[in-house]
DSSP file (Angstrom, degrees, kcal/mol; ACC not computed):
  #  RESIDUE AA STRUCTURE BP1 BP2  ACC     N-H-->O    O-->H-N    N-H-->O    O-->H-N    TCO  KAPPA ALPHA  PHI   PSI    X-CA   Y-CA   Z-CA
    1    1 A M     >        0   0    0      0, 0.0     4,-2.3     0, 0.0     5,-0.1   0.000 360.0 360.0 360.0 -45.9    0.0    0.0    0.0
    2    2 A I  H  >  +     0   0    0      2,-0.2     4,-2.7     1,-0.2     5,-0.2   0.874 360.0  55.9 -65.4 -37.3    2.8    2.5    0.9
    3    3 A A  H  > S+     0   0    0      2,-0.2     4,-2.1     1,-0.2    -1,-0.2   0.929 109.3  45.7 -61.8 -44.4    4.6    1.6   -2.4
    4    4 A K  H  > S+     0   0    0      2,-0.2     4,-2.1     1,-0.2    -2,-0.2   0.915 111.2  53.6 -60.8 -44.5    1.4    2.5   -4.4
    5    5 A L  H  X S+     0   0    0     -4,-2.3     4,-2.5     1,-0.2    -2,-0.2   0.906 109.5  48.1 -57.7 -45.1    1.0    5.7   -2.4
    6    6 A Y  H  X S+     0   0    0     -4,-2.7     4,-2.8     1,-0.2     5,-0.3   0.899 107.5  54.8 -64.0 -39.0    4.5    6.7   -3.2
    7    7 A E  H  X>S+     0   0    0     -4,-2.1     4,-2.6     2,-0.2     5,-0.5   0.894 109.9  46.4 -60.2 -40.5    4.1    5.9   -6.9
    8    8 A R  I  X>S+     0   0    0     -4,-2.1     5,-2.5     3,-0.2     4,-1.5   0.931 111.7  53.9 -64.0 -47.3    1.1    8.2   -6.9
    9    9 A W  I  <>S+     0   0    0     -4,-2.5     5,-1.6    -5,-0.2    -2,-0.2   0.916 122.7  25.4 -51.2 -50.8    3.1   10.8   -5.0
   10   10 A L  I  <5S+     0   0    0     -4,-2.8     5,-0.2     3,-0.2    -2,-0.2   0.923 127.6  38.8 -87.6 -49.0    6.0   10.8   -7.5
   11   11 A L  I  <5S+     0   0    0     -4,-2.6    -3,-0.2    -5,-0.3    -2,-0.1   0.726 131.4  22.3 -83.8 -21.0    4.6    9.7  -10.9
   12   12 A E  I  <XS+     0   0    0     -4,-1.5     5,-2.2    -5,-0.5    -3,-0.2   0.808 128.6  36.8-104.2 -61.8    1.2   11.6  -10.7
   13   13 A M  I > <S+     0   0    0     -5,-2.5     3,-1.8     1,-0.2    -3,-0.2   0.951 120.4  45.1 -62.8 -52.4    1.6   14.4   -8.2
   14   14 A W  T 3 <S+     0   0    0     -5,-1.6    -1,-0.2    -6,-0.3    -3,-0.1   0.734 107.6  61.9 -67.0 -19.9    5.2   15.5   -9.1
   15   15 A N  T 3 5S-     0   0    0     -5,-0.2    -1,-0.3    -3,-0.1    -2,-0.2   0.224 136.2 -71.0 -91.0  13.6    4.3   15.2  -12.8
   16   16 A G  T < 5S+     0   0    0     -3,-1.8     2,-1.7     1,-0.0    -3,-0.2   0.252 101.3 111.7 126.6 -15.2    1.7   17.9  -12.5
   17   17 A D    > < +     0   0    0     -5,-2.2     3,-1.8     1,-0.2     4,-0.2  -0.416  36.4 161.3 -88.6  65.1   -1.3   16.7  -10.7
   18   18 A F  G >   +     0   0    0     -2,-1.7     3,-2.2     1,-0.3    -1,-0.2   0.797  63.0  64.0 -57.8 -36.9   -0.7   19.1   -7.7
   19   19 A P  G >  S+     0   0    0      0, 0.0     3,-1.9     0, 0.0     4,-0.3   0.704  84.0  79.0 -61.0 -16.3   -4.2   19.0   -6.2
   20   20 A L  G X> S+     0   0    0     -3,-1.8     4,-1.6     1,-0.3     3,-1.4   0.689  72.2  81.6 -64.9 -15.2   -3.6   15.3   -5.5
   21   21 A A  H <> S+     0   0    0     -3,-2.2     4,-1.9     1,-0.3    -1,-0.3   0.821  81.8  62.7 -56.5 -30.1   -1.6   16.4   -2.5
   22   22 A H  H <4 S+     0   0    0     -3,-1.9    -1,-0.3     1,-0.2    -2,-0.2   0.760 109.6  39.9 -68.1 -23.4   -4.9   16.8   -0.7
   23   23 A D  H <4 S+     0   0    0     -3,-1.4    -1,-0.2    -4,-0.3    -2,-0.2   0.716 118.1  46.7 -90.7 -27.6   -5.4   13.1   -1.1
   24   24 A L  H  < S+     0   0    0     -4,-1.6    89,-3.4    88,-0.1     2,-0.3   0.684 106.6  51.9 -94.9 -21.5   -1.9   11.9   -0.4
   25   25 A V  E  < S-a  113   0A   0     -4,-1.9    89,-0.2    87,-0.3    83,-0.1  -0.873  79.0-111.7-123.9 156.4   -0.8   13.8    2.7
   26   26 A T  E >   -     0   0A   0     87,-2.3     3,-1.7    -2,-0.3    14,-0.1  -0.301  33.9-110.0 -73.1 160.5   -2.2   14.4    6.2
   27   27 A P  E 3  S+     0   0A   0      0, 0.0    -1,-0.1     0, 0.0    87,-0.0   0.849 122.5  49.9 -57.8 -33.5   -3.5   17.8    7.3
   28   28 A G  E 3  S+     0   0A   0     12,-0.1    86,-0.1    11,-0.1    -2,-0.0   0.220  83.1 151.8 -91.5  14.6   -0.5   18.0    9.6
   29   29 A F  E <   -     0   0A   0     -3,-1.7    11,-2.6    84,-0.1     2,-0.4  -0.066  26.6-164.9 -45.0 135.3    2.0   17.1    6.8
   30   30 A V  E     -aB 115  39A   0     84,-1.8    86,-2.0     9,-0.2     2,-0.5  -0.983   1.5-165.2-127.7 123.8    5.5   18.5    7.2
   31   31 A G  E     -aB 116  38A   0      7,-3.1     7,-2.4    -2,-0.4     2,-0.7  -0.917   7.7-153.6-105.4 130.1    7.9   18.5    4.2
   32   32 A H  E     +aB 117  37A   0     84,-3.5    86,-1.6    -2,-0.5     5,-0.2  -0.883  20.0 170.5-110.2 103.9   11.6   19.1    5.0
   33   33 A W  E >   - B   0  36A   0      3,-2.6     3,-2.2    -2,-0.7     2,-0.3  -0.743  53.4 -81.1 -99.9 155.6   13.5   20.6    2.0
   34   34 A P  T 3  S+     0   0    0      0, 0.0    -1,-0.1     0, 0.0     3,-0.0  -0.444 119.2   5.1 -59.1 120.4   17.0   21.8    2.6
   35   35 A G  T 3  S+     0   0    0     -2,-0.3     2,-0.3     1,-0.0    -3,-0.0   0.450 127.7  53.0  85.6   1.5   16.6   25.3    4.1
   36   36 A M  E <   -B   33   0A   0     -3,-2.2    -3,-2.6     2,-0.0     2,-0.3  -0.967  60.3-144.5-164.5 149.8   12.8   25.2    4.5
   37   37 A D  E     -B   32   0A   0     -2,-0.3     2,-0.4    -5,-0.2    -5,-0.2  -0.891  14.3-152.6-112.8 148.6    9.9   23.3    5.8
   38   38 A V  E     -B   31   0A   0     -7,-2.4    -7,-3.1    -2,-0.3     2,-0.4  -0.976  10.0-154.4-121.1 133.7    6.4   23.0    4.2
   39   39 A H  E  >  -B   30   0A   0     -2,-0.4     4,-1.0    -9,-0.2    -9,-0.2  -0.911  48.0 -11.4-117.5 133.7    3.3   22.4    6.2
   40   40 A G  H  > S-     0   0    0    -11,-2.6     4,-1.9    -2,-0.4     5,-0.1   0.209  88.8 -68.6  74.8 167.3    0.0   20.8    5.1
   41   41 A P  H  > S+     0   0    0      0, 0.0     4,-2.4     0, 0.0     5,-0.2   0.864 132.1  53.0 -61.2 -36.8   -1.4   19.9    1.7
   42   42 A D  H  > S+     0   0    0      1,-0.2     4,-2.3     2,-0.2     5,-0.2   0.914 108.6  49.9 -70.4 -39.0   -1.7   23.6    0.6
   43   43 A G  H  X S+     0   0    0     -4,-1.0     4,-2.2     1,-0.2    -1,-0.2   0.904 110.8  50.2 -62.8 -39.3    1.9   24.3    1.5
   44   44 A L  H  X S+     0   0    0     -4,-1.9     4,-2.3     2,-0.2    -2,-0.2   0.910 108.7  51.9 -65.7 -41.8    2.9   21.2   -0.5
   45   45 A V  H  X S+     0   0    0     -4,-2.4     4,-2.4     1,-0.2    -1,-0.2   0.928 110.2  49.3 -59.6 -44.7    0.9   22.4   -3.5
   46   46 A Q  H  X S+     0   0    0     -4,-2.3     4,-2.5     2,-0.2    -2,-0.2   0.899 110.3  49.7 -61.3 -40.3    2.7   25.8   -3.3
   47   47 A A  H  X S+     0   0    0     -4,-2.2     4,-2.5     1,-0.2    -1,-0.2   0.898 111.9  49.3 -66.4 -39.0    6.1   24.2   -3.1
   48   48 A L  H  X S+     0   0    0     -4,-2.3     4,-1.7     2,-0.2    -2,-0.2   0.886 111.2  48.4 -65.2 -41.6    5.3   22.1   -6.2
   49   49 A E  H  X S+     0   0    0     -4,-2.4     4,-1.6     2,-0.2    -2,-0.2   0.907 113.8  47.1 -63.8 -43.6    4.0   25.0   -8.2
   50   50 A Q  H  < S+     0   0    0     -4,-2.5    -2,-0.2     1,-0.2    -1,-0.2   0.909 111.9  50.6 -65.8 -41.0    7.2   27.0   -7.3
   51   51 A G  H  < S+     0   0    0     -4,-2.5    -1,-0.2     1,-0.2    -2,-0.2   0.815 117.4  38.6 -64.0 -32.6    9.5   24.1   -8.1
   52   52 A H  H >< S+     0   0    0     -4,-1.7     3,-2.0    -5,-0.2    -1,-0.2   0.674  93.0  87.2 -92.7 -17.3    7.9   23.6  -11.5
   53   53 A A  T 3< S+     0   0    0     -4,-1.6    -1,-0.1     1,-0.3    -2,-0.1   0.833  86.2  51.8 -55.2 -39.2    7.3   27.2  -12.5
   54   54 A P  T 3  S+     0   0    0      0, 0.0    30,-3.9     0, 0.0    31,-0.8   0.443 107.4  68.8 -78.2   5.4   10.8   27.8  -14.0
   55   55 A F  E <   -C   83   0A   0     -3,-2.0     2,-0.3    28,-0.3     3,-0.2  -0.942  57.8-161.1-133.7 144.5   10.4   24.7  -16.3
   56   56 A D  E    S+C   82   0A   0     26,-2.5    26,-2.6    -2,-0.4    -3,-0.0  -0.767  78.1  23.5-107.5 159.7    8.4   23.4  -19.2
   57   57 A D  E    S-     0   0A   0     -2,-0.3     2,-0.2    24,-0.2    -1,-0.2   0.885  81.4-171.1  56.1  43.6    7.9   19.8  -20.3
   58   58 A V  E     +     0   0A   0     -3,-0.2     2,-0.4    23,-0.1    23,-0.2  -0.492  10.5 178.7 -72.5 134.1    8.6   18.5  -16.7
   59   59 A T  E     -C   80   0A   0     21,-2.5    21,-2.1    -2,-0.2     2,-0.5  -0.981   9.2-167.9-133.8 125.2    9.0   14.7  -16.4
   60   60 A V  E     -C   79   0A   0     -2,-0.4     2,-0.3    19,-0.2    19,-0.2  -0.960  13.4-170.9-113.8 127.9    9.8   13.1  -13.0
   61   61 A T  E     -C   78   0A   0     17,-2.5    17,-1.9    -2,-0.5     2,-0.6  -0.819  25.0-119.8-118.5 155.1   10.8    9.4  -13.2
   62   62 A L  E     +C   77   0A   0     -2,-0.3    15,-0.2    15,-0.2     3,-0.1  -0.843  31.1 171.8 -96.0 122.4   11.4    6.7  -10.6
   63   63 A D  E     +     0   0A   0     13,-2.6     2,-0.4    -2,-0.6    14,-0.2   0.856  66.4  11.9 -98.3 -47.5   14.9    5.4  -10.8
   64   64 A V  E    S-C   76   0A   0     12,-1.7    12,-2.3     3,-0.0    -1,-0.3  -0.999  97.9 -48.6-137.1 135.3   15.2    3.1   -7.7
   65   65 A G  E     -     0   0A   0     -2,-0.4    10,-0.2     1,-0.3     2,-0.1  -0.523  21.5-130.5  97.7-163.2   12.5    1.8   -5.3
   66   66 A P  E     -     0   0A   0      0, 0.0     2,-0.6     0, 0.0    -1,-0.3   0.377  45.2-169.6 -77.7 147.2   10.2    2.5   -3.8
   67   67 A I  E     -C   74   0A   0      7,-3.0     7,-2.0    -3,-0.2     2,-0.4  -0.939   7.2-157.8-109.2 116.6   11.8    0.6   -0.8
   68   68 A V  E     +C   73   0A   0     -2,-0.6     2,-0.3     5,-0.2     5,-0.2  -0.807  20.4 172.2-105.1 134.8    9.4    0.2    2.1
   69   69 A D  E >   -C   72   0A   0      3,-2.8     3,-1.7    -2,-0.4     2,-0.4  -0.835  66.5 -59.7-138.1 100.6   10.3   -0.5    5.7
   70   70 A G  T 3  S-     0   0    0     -2,-0.3   -68,-0.1     1,-0.2    -1,-0.0  -0.507 122.1 -11.1  64.5-118.1    7.3   -0.3    8.0
   71   71 A D  T 3  S+     0   0    0     -2,-0.4    37,-3.8    -3,-0.1     2,-0.3   0.303 123.5  85.6 -96.2   9.2    5.7    3.1    7.8
   72   72 A R  E <   -CD  69 107A   0     -3,-1.7    -3,-2.8    35,-0.2     2,-0.3  -0.833  52.9-171.3-113.1 148.8    8.7    4.6    5.8
   73   73 A V  E     -CD  68 106A   0     33,-2.1    33,-2.3    -2,-0.3     2,-0.3  -0.994   1.8-170.6-134.9 143.3    9.4    4.6    2.1
   74   74 A A  E     +CD  67 105A   0     -7,-2.0    -7,-3.0    -2,-0.3     2,-0.3  -0.954  12.1 159.5-133.5 153.8   12.6    5.6    0.2
   75   75 A A  E     - D   0 104A   0     29,-1.8    29,-2.3    -2,-0.3     2,-0.4  -0.991  32.1-126.7-163.9 161.1   13.3    6.1   -3.5
   76   76 A R  E     +CD  64 103A   0    -12,-2.3   -13,-2.6    -2,-0.3   -12,-1.7  -0.957  33.4 173.3-115.0 139.9   15.6    7.7   -6.0
   77   77 A W  E     -CD  62 102A   0     25,-2.4    25,-1.9    -2,-0.4     2,-0.4  -0.858  24.5-135.2-137.3 169.8   14.1    9.8   -8.8
   78   78 A T  E     -CD  61 101A   0    -17,-1.9   -17,-2.5    -2,-0.3     2,-0.5  -1.000  10.3-157.2-130.3 135.5   15.1   12.2  -11.7
   79   79 A F  E     +CD  60 100A   0     21,-2.9    21,-2.4    -2,-0.4     2,-0.3  -0.941  18.6 175.3-106.0 129.6   13.6   15.5  -12.6
   80   80 A A  E     +CD  59  99A   0    -21,-2.1   -21,-2.5    -2,-0.5     2,-0.3  -0.962  11.9 130.7-132.5 150.4   14.0   16.7  -16.2
   81   81 A G  E     - D   0  98A   0     17,-2.0    17,-3.0    -2,-0.3     2,-0.5  -0.969  53.5 -87.3-177.2 177.3   12.6   19.7  -18.0
   82   82 A A  E     -CD  56  97A   0    -26,-2.6   -26,-2.5    -2,-0.3    15,-0.2  -0.919  45.2-117.6-103.1 121.7   13.3   22.7  -20.2
   83   83 A Y  E     -C   55   0A   0     13,-3.5    12,-4.2    -2,-0.5    13,-0.3  -0.419  25.4-172.9 -64.2 126.8   14.4   25.8  -18.4
   84   84 A R        -     0   0    0    -30,-3.9   -29,-0.2     1,-0.3    10,-0.2   0.647  41.2-116.7 -91.1 -20.9   11.9   28.6  -19.0
   85   85 A G  S    S+     0   0    0    -31,-0.8    -1,-0.3     8,-0.1     8,-0.1  -0.376  74.7 103.8 105.7 172.8   13.9   31.3  -17.3
   86   86 A G        +     0   0    0      1,-0.3   -33,-0.0     4,-0.2    -3,-0.0   0.348  42.1 131.0 100.0  -5.0   13.4   33.5  -14.2
   87   87 A L    >   -     0   0    0    -33,-0.1     3,-2.1     1,-0.1    -1,-0.3  -0.714  64.5-112.3 -83.7 126.7   15.6   31.9  -11.6
   88   88 A P  T 3  S+     0   0    0      0, 0.0     3,-0.1     0, 0.0    -1,-0.1  -0.299  98.7  10.6 -55.9 130.7   17.8   34.6   -9.9
   89   89 A G  T 3  S+     0   0    0      1,-0.3    43,-0.5    42,-0.1     2,-0.4   0.376  91.5 135.0  84.4  -2.5   21.5   34.1  -10.8
   90   90 A A  B <   -F  131   0B   0     -3,-2.1    -1,-0.3    41,-0.2    40,-0.2  -0.660  31.6-176.6 -83.0 128.5   20.9   31.6  -13.6
   91   91 A G        +     0   0    0     38,-1.3    39,-0.2    39,-0.9    -1,-0.1   0.482  45.7 112.6-101.7  -3.7   22.9   32.3  -16.7
   92   92 A A  S    S-     0   0    0     37,-1.9     2,-0.1     1,-0.1    37,-0.1  -0.367  71.4-109.9 -68.7 147.4   21.5   29.4  -18.8
   93   93 A A    >   -     0   0    0      1,-0.1     3,-1.9    -8,-0.1   -10,-0.2  -0.431  38.3 -91.4 -74.9 151.6   19.3   30.3  -21.8
   94   94 A A  T 3  S+     0   0    0      1,-0.3   -10,-0.2   -10,-0.2    -1,-0.1  -0.396 115.8  36.8 -61.0 139.3   15.6   29.7  -21.9
   95   95 A G  T 3  S+     0   0    0    -12,-4.2    -1,-0.3     1,-0.3     2,-0.2   0.255  79.4 144.2  94.7  -9.3   15.0   26.2  -23.4
   96   96 A T    <   -     0   0    0     -3,-1.9   -13,-3.5   -13,-0.3     2,-0.4  -0.448  49.6-128.8 -60.9 130.4   18.1   24.7  -21.8
   97   97 A R  E     -D   82   0A   0    -15,-0.2     2,-0.3    -2,-0.2   -15,-0.2  -0.676  30.0-175.0 -82.5 132.0   17.4   21.1  -20.9
   98   98 A V  E     +D   81   0A   0    -17,-3.0   -17,-2.0    -2,-0.4     2,-0.3  -0.931  11.1 176.2-127.2 153.6   18.2   20.1  -17.3
   99   99 A A  E     +D   80   0A   0     -2,-0.3     2,-0.3   -19,-0.2   -19,-0.2  -0.939   7.9 162.1-152.8 132.8   18.0   16.8  -15.5
  100  100 A F  E     -D   79   0A   0    -21,-2.4   -21,-2.9    -2,-0.3     2,-0.2  -0.987  24.5-130.4-150.4 160.5   19.1   16.1  -11.9
  101  101 A S  E     +D   78   0A   0     -2,-0.3    20,-2.6   -23,-0.2     2,-0.3  -0.626  22.7 171.1-111.8 163.8   18.4   13.3   -9.4
  102  102 A G  E     -DE  77 120A   0    -25,-1.9   -25,-2.4    18,-0.2     2,-0.4  -0.964  25.3-119.7-160.9 176.9   17.4   13.1   -5.8
  103  103 A H  E     -DE  76 119A   0     16,-3.0    16,-1.9    -2,-0.3     2,-0.3  -0.974  19.7-158.7-128.7 137.9   16.3   10.9   -2.9
  104  104 A D  E     -DE  75 118A   0    -29,-2.3   -29,-1.8    -2,-0.4     2,-0.3  -0.893   8.1-174.1-114.1 149.8   13.0   10.9   -0.9
  105  105 A L  E     +DE  74 117A   0     12,-2.1    12,-2.8    -2,-0.3     2,-0.3  -0.963  15.4 178.7-136.4 123.4   12.2    9.5    2.4
  106  106 A L  E     -DE  73 116A   0    -33,-2.3   -33,-2.1    -2,-0.3     2,-0.5  -0.950  20.9-147.1-129.4 148.0    8.6    9.6    3.6
  107  107 A R  E     -DE  72 115A   0      8,-2.4     7,-3.2    -2,-0.3     8,-1.4  -0.959  18.6-149.1-112.3 126.7    6.7    8.5    6.7
  108  108 A A  E     - E   0 113A   0    -37,-3.8     2,-0.3    -2,-0.5     5,-0.3  -0.656  14.4-178.1 -97.1 154.8    3.1    7.3    6.3
  109  109 A E  E >  S- E   0 112A   0      3,-3.2     3,-1.4    -2,-0.2    -2,-0.0  -0.939  71.8 -12.8-151.6 119.0    0.4    7.7    8.9
  110  110 A D  T 3  S-     0   0    0     -2,-0.3     3,-0.1     1,-0.3    -2,-0.0   0.879 129.9 -49.0  56.7  39.6   -3.2    6.3    8.4
  111  111 A G  T 3  S+     0   0    0      1,-0.2     2,-0.3   -85,-0.0    -1,-0.3   0.577 124.6  83.5  78.1  10.5   -2.7    5.7    4.6
  112  112 A R  E <  S- E   0 109A   0     -3,-1.4    -3,-3.2    -5,-0.0     2,-0.4  -0.920  86.4 -96.1-136.2 166.6   -1.3    9.1    3.8
  113  113 A F  E     +aE  25 108A   0    -89,-3.4   -87,-2.3    -2,-0.3    -5,-0.3  -0.710  34.5 175.1 -84.9 131.7    2.2   10.7    4.0
  114  114 A A  E     +     0   0A   0     -7,-3.2   -84,-1.8    -2,-0.4     2,-0.3   0.653  66.7  23.5-107.5 -26.1    2.8   12.7    7.3
  115  115 A E  E     -aE  30 107A   0     -8,-1.4    -8,-2.4   -86,-0.2     2,-0.3  -0.996  60.6-169.3-148.5 149.5    6.4   13.6    6.8
  116  116 A Y  E     -aE  31 106A   0    -86,-2.0   -84,-3.5    -2,-0.3     2,-0.4  -1.000   4.7-174.0-144.0 131.0    8.8   14.1    3.9
  117  117 A W  E     -aE  32 105A   0    -12,-2.8   -12,-2.1    -2,-0.3     2,-0.4  -0.988  14.5-178.2-122.1 139.2   12.6   14.5    3.6
  118  118 A V  E     - E   0 104A   0    -86,-1.6     2,-0.4    -2,-0.4   -14,-0.2  -0.992  14.4-177.5-136.7 145.1   14.3   15.2    0.3
  119  119 A I  E     - E   0 103A   0    -16,-1.9   -16,-3.0    -2,-0.4     2,-0.3  -0.980  13.3-176.7-138.4 130.2   17.8   15.7   -0.9
  120  120 A S  E     - E   0 102A   0     -2,-0.4     2,-2.0   -18,-0.3   -18,-0.2  -0.805  40.6 -94.9-125.9 164.7   18.6   16.5   -4.5
  121  121 A D     >  +     0   0    0    -20,-2.6     4,-2.0    -2,-0.3     3,-0.2  -0.559  46.5 168.9 -82.3  79.9   21.7   17.0   -6.6
  122  122 A A  H  > S+     0   0    0     -2,-2.0     4,-3.3     1,-0.2     5,-0.2   0.813  71.5  61.4 -64.0 -32.4   21.9   20.8   -6.3
  123  123 A Q  H  > S+     0   0    0      2,-0.2     4,-2.2    -3,-0.2    -1,-0.2   0.930 107.8  42.5 -61.6 -44.7   25.5   20.8   -7.7
  124  124 A T  H  > S+     0   0    0     -3,-0.2     4,-2.5     2,-0.2     5,-0.2   0.941 115.4  51.1 -65.5 -46.2   24.3   19.3  -11.1
  125  125 A F  H  X S+     0   0    0     -4,-2.0     4,-2.0     1,-0.2    -2,-0.2   0.951 112.5  45.3 -54.8 -53.9   21.2   21.6  -11.1
  126  126 A N  H  X>S+     0   0    0     -4,-3.3     5,-2.6     1,-0.2     4,-0.6   0.888 112.8  50.7 -62.0 -40.7   23.3   24.7  -10.5
  127  127 A R  H ><5S+     0   0    0     -4,-2.2     3,-0.7    -5,-0.2    -1,-0.2   0.914 110.1  49.4 -62.3 -43.2   25.9   23.7  -13.1
  128  128 A Q  H 3<5S+     0   0    0     -4,-2.5    -1,-0.2     1,-0.2    -2,-0.2   0.850 117.9  40.2 -67.0 -33.9   23.3   23.0  -15.8
  129  129 A L  H 3<5S-     0   0    0     -4,-2.0   -37,-1.9    -5,-0.2   -38,-1.3   0.423 110.6-121.6 -94.7   1.6   21.6   26.5  -15.1
  130  130 A Q  T <<5 +     0   0    0     -3,-0.7   -39,-0.9    -4,-0.6     2,-0.5   0.935  53.2 163.3  59.7  49.3   25.0   28.2  -14.7
  131  131 A I  B   <  F   90   0B   0     -5,-2.6    -1,-0.2   -41,-0.2   -41,-0.2  -0.877 360.0 360.0-101.5 130.4   24.2   29.4  -11.2
  132  132 A G              0   0    0    -43,-0.5    -1,-0.2    -2,-0.5   -42,-0.1   0.475 360.0 360.0  73.1 360.0   27.0   30.6   -8.9
């Protein structure tokens, strides 16, 4: 069940069905991104919208997993898209294709995700967009 929940999380929600967050996470959901926490389904939707905004043609794929251990699930994914522009400090031209990988760890509670930790390859992302 948690594996299927994760597949919906990654392959449906992260690929553009942002309102699905309301079905997949608890009202008290906390997402831990490096440097910020996101709270509740609405906060998650906002984070997804902000993360996708600088890109067209986004595809998120599952590379490894999901690996389930009790109420926790882990996986590796790849985010790919075409840079649309607008990120402060980015020197890449609009239309530049980017792809970077990351890892998720989520904790489920009563059939939904209650907590999320993510780490992604910021070095590759920054290099591709000529940031810093």
